[in-house]
C-alpha positions in Angstrom: 4.6 -6.0 5.8 7.0 -5.2 8.8 8.0 -2.3 9.2 11.1 -2.3 10.9 12.0 1.2 12.0 9.1 3.9 11.9 9.5 6.9 9.7 11.4 9.8 11.8 7.9 11.4 11.2 5.5 10.5 13.9 2.3 12.0 11.7 3.3 9.6 8.8 0.7 7.5 6.7 1.7 4.5 5.2 0.1 4.0 1.4 -0.9 1.1 -1.1 -0.7 2.6 -4.7 -1.3 0.9 -7.4 -0.6 1.7 -11.1 -1.6 0.3 -14.9 0.4 0.9 -18.0 -2.2 3.8 -19.2 -1.0 6.9 -18.2 -2.0 8.8 -14.9 -4.1 5.4 -14.1 -3.6 4.3 -10.4 -5.4 4.1 -7.1 -4.4 4.7 -4.0 -5.7 4.6 -0.6 -3.9 4.3 3.0 -2.8 1.3 4.6 -5.8 1.6 7.4 -8.7 1.3 4.5 -7.4 -2.2 4.2 -9.5 -4.9 4.6 -7.9 -5.6 8.2 -8.5 -2.0 8.5 -5.8 -1.5 10.9 -2.4 1.4 11.8 1.1 0.4 11.1 3.0 -1.4 13.8 6.4 -1.8 14.4 7.9 -5.4 14.8 5.7 -7.5 13.4 4.3 -9.2 10.1 0.5 -7.7 9.2 -1.4 -8.4 6.0 -2.8 -5.5 4.4 -5.8 -6.8 1.7 -7.4 -4.8 -0.7 -10.1 -6.1 -3.2 -9.9 -5.3 -6.6 -13.2 -4.5 -7.0 -12.2 -1.5 -5.6 -9.4 -1.0 -7.0 -11.6 -0.8 -10.1 -13.9 1.3 -8.7 -11.4 4.1 -8.1 -10.4 4.1 -11.6 -7.8 1.7 -12.0 -7.4 -0.8 -15.2 -6.6 -3.6 -13.7 -5.8 -5.7 -17.0 -2.6 -3.2 -17.0 -1.2 -3.2 -13.9 2.4 -2.5 -13.3 3.2 -1.1 -10.9 2.5 -2.0 -7.1 4.0 0.6 -3.9 3.8 0.7 -0.3 5.2 3.9 1.2 5.1 6.0 3.8 3.7 9.6 2.4 5.5 11.9 0.6 8.2 14.1 2.8 7.6 11.7 5.6 9.0 8.8 5.6 12.8 9.8 6.7 14.2 7.0 8.6 11.1 4.5 7.6 13.0 0.7 7.3 10.3 -2.3 6.2 10.0 -5.2 4.3 6.7 -6.4 1.9 7.0 -10.4 1.8 4.2 -12.8 -0.1 2.4 -9.5 -2.7 -0.1 -11.3 -4.7 -2.7 -10.0 -6.8 -5.7 -13.0 -6.4 -9.2 -13.8 -7.8 -10.7 -16.1 -4.6 
């Protein structure tokens, strides 16, 4: 992920949310909870990794994933411009 322009709200928190086809079945984490444990930085590419087991433990039906989202928290993302590249779900 690369943040080109930060949200105008300096307290905005970046989130990772992944959903399955089942009603209200999702897992959501702040990006700082990724394996890398880093904050979002402006102007450089960053990697954020989450273990599939952690998604499962959070209640996600990992057999039916259909939506992956990365975004600033609701109502705080005004002005944010960012890019996502090479999003993958893999088994190591």
